[in-house]
C-alpha positions as CSV (number, residue, x, y, z in Angstrom):
1,M,8.8,-69.7,-40.5
2,S,10.2,-66.3,-41.0
3,V,13.8,-66.3,-41.3
4,N,14.3,-62.6,-40.6
5,R,12.9,-62.9,-37.0
6,V,15.0,-63.9,-33.9
7,C,14.3,-64.4,-30.2
8,F,14.7,-61.3,-28.2
9,N,16.0,-63.3,-25.2
10,C,18.4,-66.1,-26.6
11,G,18.9,-64.9,-30.2
12,S,17.7,-68.1,-31.9
13,S,16.0,-68.2,-35.1
14,S,14.3,-71.5,-34.5
15,L,10.6,-70.4,-34.2
16,V,7.5,-72.6,-33.8
17,S,3.9,-72.4,-33.7
18,D,2.5,-73.5,-30.2
19,R,-0.8,-75.3,-30.7
20,S,-1.8,-75.0,-27.0
21,L,-1.6,-71.1,-27.3
22,G,-3.9,-71.1,-30.3
23,G,-0.8,-71.0,-32.8
24,K,1.2,-68.2,-31.2
25,I,4.7,-68.2,-32.3
26,V,7.2,-69.1,-29.6
27,C,11.2,-69.7,-29.4
28,S,11.8,-73.5,-29.6
29,K,14.9,-73.1,-27.4
30,C,13.6,-70.8,-24.5
31,G,9.7,-70.6,-25.0
32,S,9.8,-66.9,-25.1
33,S,7.3,-65.0,-27.4
34,S,9.4,-61.9,-27.8
35,F,10.9,-61.5,-31.1
36,K,13.0,-58.7,-33.1
37,N,13.8,-58.4,-36.8
38,K,17.4,-59.3,-37.9
39,S,19.1,-56.2,-39.0
40,S,22.0,-56.8,-41.2
41,S,22.4,-52.8,-42.0
42,F,23.9,-52.6,-38.4
43,L,26.4,-55.0,-39.2
44,K,27.5,-53.4,-42.6
45,R,27.5,-49.9,-40.8
46,K,29.7,-51.5,-38.0
47,N,32.0,-52.7,-40.7
48,L,32.1,-49.5,-42.5
49,I,33.0,-47.6,-39.5
50,F,35.7,-49.8,-38.7
51,L,37.1,-49.5,-42.1
52,A,36.9,-45.8,-42.0
53,I,38.9,-45.8,-38.8
54,V,41.7,-47.9,-40.1
55,I,42.0,-45.8,-43.2
56,A,42.3,-42.7,-40.9
57,I,44.9,-44.3,-38.9
58,F,46.9,-45.2,-42.0
59,I,46.8,-41.6,-43.3
60,I,48.0,-40.4,-40.1
61,I,50.8,-42.8,-39.9
62,L,51.9,-41.7,-43.3
């Protein structure tokens, strides 16, 4: 299974191939067939913005 995809509904990365649906990939927790790709760049960008805000506040205080 592809690790970089997660379920759009529940966020689980536990995906299985359902034989009754002709091998269609579904979520093993909620049964949804809607997926999205994990994006680690969003988390990195969020951390950089937070770090920039902290540095700006520190400079203003000094």
